[in-house]
C-alpha positions in Angstrom: 137.0 132.3 69.9 136.7 129.1 71.9 136.1 127.0 68.7 139.2 128.4 67.1 141.3 127.9 70.3 140.1 124.3 70.7 140.8 123.6 67.0 144.3 125.0 67.4 144.9 122.9 70.5 144.1 119.6 68.7 146.1 120.6 65.7 149.1 121.3 67.9 148.8 117.8 69.3 148.7 116.3 65.7 151.6 118.5 64.5 153.9 117.2 67.2 153.4 113.6 66.4 153.6 113.9 62.6 156.8 113.4 60.5 158.5 116.6 59.3 157.5 116.0 55.6 153.8 115.9 56.6 153.8 119.1 58.6 153.8 121.5 55.7 150.6 120.2 54.1 148.9 120.2 57.5 149.8 123.9 58.0 148.2 124.8 54.6 145.0 122.9 55.5 144.9 124.6 58.9 145.2 128.1 57.4 142.3 127.5 55.1 140.2 125.9 57.8 140.8 128.7 60.3 140.0 131.3 57.7 136.7 129.7 57.0 135.9 129.4 60.7 136.8 133.0 61.4 134.6 134.3 58.5 131.7 132.1 59.6 132.0 133.2 63.2 131.8 136.9 62.2 128.5 136.1 60.5 126.7 134.3 63.3 128.1 135.8 66.5 126.8 139.3 67.5 129.5 141.7 68.7 127.9 142.1 72.1 127.7 138.3 72.6 131.3 137.4 72.3 132.9 135.4 75.2 134.2 138.0 77.6 136.6 135.4 79.1 139.2 136.2 76.4 140.2 139.2 78.4 139.7 140.4 82.0 138.4 143.9 81.4 138.6 144.4 85.2 141.2 146.8 86.6 143.6 145.1 88.9 142.8 141.5 87.7 145.8 139.5 86.5 144.0 136.4 85.6 144.8 134.7 82.2 142.1 132.8 80.3 142.5 130.0 77.8 142.1 126.3 77.0 143.7 123.3 78.6 145.5 121.2 76.0 146.6 117.6 75.8 149.4 116.8 78.1 148.0 118.3 81.3 148.7 116.4 84.6 149.4 117.1 88.2 152.7 118.6 87.4 152.1 120.7 84.2 149.4 122.7 82.5 149.5 122.9 78.7 147.7 126.2 78.2 146.5 127.8 75.0 145.9 131.5 75.6 142.4 132.7 74.7 143.9 135.7 72.8 145.7 133.3 70.5 149.3 132.1 70.1 151.1 128.8 70.7 150.4 126.5 73.7 152.4 127.3 76.8 153.6 124.8 79.4 153.3 126.0 83.0 154.7 124.2 86.1 151.8 123.6 88.5 153.5 121.0 90.8 153.5 123.4 93.9 150.0 124.6 93.1 148.8 121.0 93.1 150.5 120.3 96.4 148.9 123.4 97.9 145.4 122.5 96.6 145.5 125.5 94.3 144.4 123.6 91.2 140.6 124.0 91.5 139.0 121.2 89.5 140.7 118.8 87.2 141.4 120.4 83.8 140.7 118.2 80.8 141.5 118.8 77.1 139.3 121.7 75.8 138.3 123.0 79.2 138.2 126.8 79.6 140.6 127.6 82.5 141.8 130.6 84.5 145.4 130.9 85.4 147.4 133.0 87.9 151.1 133.2 87.3 153.9 133.4 89.9 155.1 137.0 90.3 158.7 135.9 90.2 158.6 133.1 87.6 156.2 133.4 84.7 156.8 129.7 83.8 155.0 128.7 87.1 151.3 128.9 87.7 150.3 129.6 91.3 146.7 128.8 90.8 144.5 127.1 88.1 140.7 127.2 88.0 138.7 125.0 85.7 135.9 127.4 84.7 134.0 124.8 82.7 133.9 122.5 85.7 132.7 125.4 87.8 129.7 125.9 85.6 126.6 124.2 86.9 124.1 124.3 89.8 125.6 124.2 93.3 123.3 123.8 96.3 123.3 123.0 100.0 120.6 121.8 102.3 119.4 124.6 104.6 117.2 124.1 107.6 114.8 126.8 108.9 115.0 128.3 112.3 112.2 128.4 114.9 110.6 131.9 115.2 110.7 133.2 118.7 107.2 134.0 120.0 105.8 135.1 123.3 102.8 133.0 124.3 100.3 135.1 126.2 98.7 132.2 128.0 99.9 128.8 129.2 99.1 125.9 126.8 97.8 122.5 127.9 99.8 119.4 127.2 97.7 118.3 124.2 98.0 121.7 122.5 101.8 121.6 123.1 102.0 118.2 121.5 100.0 119.3 118.5 102.3 122.4 118.0 105.5 120.3 118.4 104.2 117.8 115.8 103.4 120.6 113.4 106.8 122.2 114.0 108.6 118.9 113.3 106.9 118.6 110.0 107.8 122.1 109.0 111.5 121.7 110.0 112.5 120.2 106.6 115.5 121.4 104.7 115.3 123.0 101.3 118.0 123.3 98.6 119.5 126.7 98.3 122.5 127.9 96.3 123.4 129.3 92.9 123.9 128.4 89.3 127.0 129.4 87.4 126.1 129.9 83.7 127.8 130.8 80.4 128.7 134.3 79.6 129.3 135.0 83.3 125.6 134.9 84.2 124.5 133.6 87.6 121.1 132.7 89.2 120.0 132.1 92.8 118.6 128.7 93.5 115.9 128.3 96.3 115.2 132.0 96.7 111.8 132.5 98.3 109.6 135.5 98.0 108.4 136.9 101.2 104.6 136.6 101.7 102.0 137.6 104.3 101.8 133.9 105.3 105.5 133.9 106.2 104.8 136.3 109.1 102.5 133.7 110.7 104.8 130.7 110.1 106.5 129.3 113.2 109.7 128.7 111.2 111.9 131.1 109.2 114.1 130.3 106.2 117.2 132.5 105.4 116.8 135.0 102.7 118.9 134.4 99.6 120.5 137.2 97.6 119.5 137.7 94.0 122.7 136.6 92.2 122.8 137.8 88.6 126.5 137.7 87.6 129.8 136.0 88.5 133.5 136.4 87.6 136.9 135.4 88.8 139.2 138.1 90.2 142.8 137.2 91.1 141.8 133.7 92.1 138.6 134.6 94.0 135.0 133.9 93.0 132.9 137.1 92.9 129.1 136.6 93.0 127.2 139.8 92.1 123.7 140.3 93.5 121.2 143.0 92.8 118.2 143.7 94.9 114.8 144.2 93.3 114.2 147.9 92.3 111.7 149.9 94.3 110.2 151.4 91.2 111.1 151.8 87.5 113.2 154.9 88.1 115.5 153.4 90.8 117.8 150.5 90.3 118.4 147.9 93.0 121.6 147.9 95.1 124.5 145.9 93.7 126.6 143.9 96.1 129.6 141.7 95.4 130.2 138.7 97.6 133.8 137.5 97.5 134.6 133.8 98.1 137.9 131.9 98.3 138.1 128.6 96.6 139.0 125.8 99.0 138.5 122.8 96.7 136.3 121.6 93.8 135.6 118.1 92.5 133.1 117.0 90.0 130.4 116.8 92.6 131.6 119.1 95.5 132.5 122.7 95.9 133.8 124.3 99.1 134.0 128.1 99.4 135.1 130.4 102.2 133.0 133.6 102.4 133.7 136.6 104.7 131.9 135.1 107.7 131.6 131.4 107.0 132.7 128.3 105.0 130.1 126.7 102.9 130.0 123.3 101.2 127.9 122.7 98.1 127.0 119.7 96.0 126.3 119.7 92.3 122.6 119.3 91.3 121.9 117.8 88.0 
C-alpha cells in the first residue's frame, strides 16, 4: 500500500506540470503500472503482514494516515490518503504556530493527521510517523540505596566507600525503539539479579514495551510484564504520552507524572 501511494504521489506531481496533450498517455501508463504493482504485492505480502496504518482499527480514534506529497510547507500539507484517492491539501498554518506539527514532513513520509472538528480543510495536528521511528534514549543516573550502618566507620573506610560509590554513579542510556508495523522495544532494560540487592546504587526499572500506536494525537506505548508461567499472560499496560515537539535528533514527551526529553541514538 505504501509503494502504491508513493507512486501515485509522484505521478500526481508529474501530471500537474505536463501539457494537456501529454496527460492521456501518462494515465494509460500509470494504469498498467499500478495493475502490475498490485498483482505483485498480492503475491509477496502475507495478509497478516499488511501495514496496519492504512486504517485505525481502534474505536474512538479519528486519526487519518497517509503520505506527505510534494508541496508541503509550514502552511499546507499535501496529503495522499493511505486508503487511496487524490491528494488533499490541508491548512496547517495554525497547527505550525501552536507547535502541533510534530516533525518535518517530507515527500513520501508516512504521516498521521487530525482534522479540525468544524473545518475539514484544516488539520489541527500532523505527526511524521516515519521520523518518529528510531531509537530514543535519555541518560539516567542511579540513586543511592539507603542503608543502616550497624557500626561507625573509620575515615579511611568511608573514603574507600565514597570512591567506589562515585565510580558506580555513572549514567546509562534508557528509552525505547519505535519500529515498523507498530512494534516497540525497551532500550536499557536491566534484569534484576541477586547481585543487585548488594549494590549500593539502584537503577530505575524499565517497562517491557512491545507495541506503539497513535491515538487522537497521543503516543501510546504498550508494555507487557513477563508471564509467571506458560498458562498466565503478563499484565498489559498502556502509557499515554503527549507530544511536545520532535526534531530529527530530539523528542520531548509529557507523560502522566513527568516530562521526558530523548535524543536519537543511531
